[in-house]
C-alpha angles and dihedrals in degrees: 000000000000123000091246092056092050091050090048091050092048092048090047091049093049090047091051092048091048093047094050090044090053092047092050092047092049090048092051091049091048091049091049092050091048090052090051091050091049090054091050091049090050090051091047092050090050090053091050091052091049091048091052090051092048092050089052090050092049091053090052091048091049090053090050091050091050090050092048091048089052091048090048092052090048091049091048090052091050091049090051090051091050090048090052091050092048091050091050092048092049090052092049094045100038 
């Protein structure tokens, strides 16, 4: 074999090794980045699930507040009626 052919074979071999090394490195980097993105997506999905749960809780709390407001108005009306009766009784008795 001539010296030029040996050099060409060596250069070709080094080029192949470098190319495959670059491909493997790029693949590892891509896999790492994909894993990081998957983690972010998982976190995001967790936040969405928590938000849904919180929205459900807020709706229940709003219903409770509305019910309590209604009960408070009813109680206030009853107290006013009792005050009127007491006032009438005091006028009759006093």
